[in-house]
N, C-alpha and C positions, 0 to 999 in steps of 0.2 A: 644759200648753198647748203647749209646744214652739214650732215655727216658725209655728203657726197664729196666734199673737198678732201676727205681723209681716205677715201676708197683707193685711189691710185697708189697710196703709200704702202698698202698691204696686199693689193691684188696680185703682185708678183708671186705670191704664195701659190696661186693657181697654176703656175708654170713649173713648179717643182716636179710633178709626176712626169711631164714630157721631157724635162731635162734628163731624167734617168732612163726613160724608156726609149728615147730617140736614139741614144747611142747603140742600143741593142737591136732595134727593129726597123729603123729607117736607113735608107742609103745615106752614107756620110754627106754627100753633096746636099741632099734634101734636108737632113738634120741641121747642117751648119747654117743654111740659109733661113730655115724656119726659126731656129733658136735665136739667131742674131736679130732677125726682124722683131720677134716678140720682145727680146731684151731691150732693144733700142727704143721701141715704142713705149714700153712700160716705164723705162728710165726717164724718157722725155715727159711723160704725163706726171710722174711722181715729182719731178723737179719743178714742173710748172705749178702744181698744187702747193708745193712747199713755198714757192715764191709768193703765191697769192696769200697764204697764211702769214708770211713774213711781212707783207705790206700792212696787214692789220696790226701786227706786233710792233712794227716800226712806228706806226702812227700813234701808238700809246706812249712812246718815249718822249720826255720833255726836251724841248729844243730841237725836235726833228724838222727837217726842211719840207715836209709834206704839208699840203693844205690843211687847215685846221678842221675842215669838215670831215676829213678822213678818220678822225678820232671820235666822231659822234657815236652815240650808243646804237644808232641804226646800222652803222657800218660794222661795229663790233658784233652785233647780234647775228650777222651773217655767218660767223664762225663759232661753233660750240666751244665753250671754255676758252673764250678768246684771250683772256688775260694771261693764262698759262701757256697755251699752245702757241699763241702769237709771238710772245717773247722767246719761247724755246726754238721757234722756227728760224730765228735770226742766226744764231750760231750754227744751227744745223745746215742751213743753206751755205753759209760761209765755208764750212768744212767740205761740203759737196763740191763747191766751185774750186776750192784749193786743191782737193784730191784729183779732180778731173784735169785741172790745169797742170798739175805736176805730172800726171800720166802722159799727157800730150807732149809736155816739154821734154820729159825723159826719152820718149819714143823718138822725137826729132833729134835730140842730142846724140843718142846712140847711133842713129842712121848717119848723121853728119860725121861723127868720128869714124865710123866704119868706112865711109867713102874716102875720108882723108887718108886712112890707113892703106888704101889701094892706090894712092897717088904714085905714079911712076911705073905701074904695071900696065901691061898692054890692055887695051880696051876690048877684051874678049868676054864671052858670056860667062866663062868660068875663071875665077881669080884664085890661083893657087899660092898660098902664103907659106914661106919656109918657116914653119913653127913646130916646136916639139910637142905642143899641146894639141891633141886631136879634137877638131870641131868642124862643123859645116852648117851653113844656114843660107837662107834665101835673103838677098839684100835688094829691095826695090828702090826705085828712084835714081837720082843722079842723071848722068847722060844715058844710061841704060840699066835695065835690071841685070843683076849678076848673081851667080852662085859663088859663095865664098867657102873655100875648103883649104885645109892645111895639109902639108906633106905628111904629117904624122897620121892624120885620118886616112889618107890614101894608102899609106903603108899597111894599115890594119885590114884592108879589104882586098878581096880577090877581084879580078877584072870584071866579072859579071856583077859583083856587088857594087863596084864603082859605078857601073852604068845605071844600076838601080838608084844609087845615091843621087846622081845627076838628074835622073828622070824625076825623082821625088822633089828635089828642090825646084826644078823647072815647073812642076805642077803647082807648087806654092806660088810661084811668080805669075804664071798664066791665070790662075783663078783669083789672084789678088787676096790671098788669105790673110795678109797682114791687116787689111781693112776690117775683116770680120773680127780678128783678134783684138784690134784696137777698140772697135765698137763695143764688144762685150766687156772689155776692161773698163771702159768709161761707164757703161751701164752698171757694173758692179760697184763702182765708186759712187755713183749717184744714188743707188739703192742697194743696201747690203743683202736684201732678200733675193737679188738677182745673181748672187755669187754661184749658185749651182749651175746656172746657164753658162756662166763664164767658164767654169770647169769643163762642162760638157762640150762647148764649142772648141776649146783647146784640144780636146781629144778628137772630135769629129773632123776638124780641119786636117789633122794629121792622117786620119783614116782616109779622107778624101784624096789626099796626095798619095797615100799608099796604094789605093786602087788605081789611080791614074798612072803611077809608076809601074805597077804590075802589068797593066795593059800595054804600056809603052815598050817595056823590055820583054814582054811575053813570058815572064816567069814569076809567079807569085812567091815561090820558094826563095828565089834570089833576093827579092825585096825583103822578105822575112829575115833572111840571114843577115842582110846589110843592117837592118834595124837592130837586131839583136847584138851584133858586134859593135855597132856605133854607140849603143846605149851603155855598153860595158866600159867604154873608154872615153866617151865624149863628155865635155863639160856643159853641153847644151847650147842654147842660143844666148846672145848678150842681153836680151830683154824679152819679156813675155809676149810682146806684140809683134815680134818677128818669129818666123817659123823655120824649123829644121828637122832633119831626119830623126835625130835622137831627142827631140823636144818632148812636149807633153805626153805623159803616159796615161794609163799604165801600159808599158811596153809589152809585157806578156800577153795582154789582151789583143794588142795590135798584131803581134806575131801569130797568135792563135787564129785570128780572123783571116789572115793571109794564107794560112795553111788549110783553111776551109774553102768552100765555094764562094765565088764572087757574089756580093749582095745584089738583090733584085732592085731595080730602079722603080720606085713608086712615088708619084708626085704628091699623093694624099692618101693616107691609110684608111682602111674601112672603119666605119663607126663601130662595127661589131667586134672590135678587138680592144685589148687594153691600151695599146698605143693610139688607136683611133679615138677612144674616149679621152685620153690624156691630151691629144692634139686639139680636139674640140674644146676641152676645158681651158686650155691655154688661149685658144682663139677667142673664146667668150670673155675670158678675163682681160685680154688685151682690148677687146671692143668696149667692154664696160669701162675700163680705165680711160680709154680715149673719150668716151661720151661723158664720163664724170668730170674729167679735166676740162673739156670744152664747155660743159654746162657751168662749171664753177667759174671759168675765166669770163664767160659772157655775163654771168650774173654779177661778178665783182666789178667789171667794167661799168655796168649800168648803175650799180649802187654808188660807186665812186663818182661817176658823172653827176648823179643826182645830188651827192653830198658836196660837190665842189662849188664854192661860192662863185657867183658870176662877177 
């Protein structure tokens, strides 16, 4: 395997330029899908390679349940600096698995609590809670997807702005934005180098809903006003993997984008632009990461098979 087993751990650095440029130059829908796909692929590859290195480290520990042949010098020679990185990979992979598990558990717990809080209310698309704290967010799952909003939030908005709020939250539910947000949250937990992509997707998912809401209500200014007012009074969403009108910022950039012309839909940017170069750089990085992890996995399986006593 050689150094190829380490490449997926650092190749997420190639996605940093597109994480910044996609927010500015790509349509929010395209940016969200692109960044989420790159983050998920790179996170899976880095976790796989971390697991492969961990096998070598675990085989070196006395009393381990692995076959004795897995600790032979031929197996350890497949990983550079095996004695150090092999043992270091064990706690690193444990941290990754615990962090990802905690993220999934918290996401599920918050959703379950939110659905229980709506018990007794009518099964309508919009659930209005009598609460003095202003907030609104999209709640997927349960018997049906619902928009949760408090009376305090509705009191802060004009009728046109309320329509914009509902359109925004419906856009989150229709496009299943919680799945994108959860995916990039898990990717960032798996590899800290992917955190810029998590931040970018949190923003582009909101911009995607902004544009859908503006098209639904026919007024970009109404959506911009609703976002501005909600951001001043709202406490946001209950968890980062759920989406809401006053969620991830920066809000001034979202408002400024809505006050300008609608973004142009482009599935793939031209190579002769900065965003095009960054996109291809991230695509190449993701492809190399996938090939390196696949090569390392196949090589490790063959080496372990050969070293396993019959």
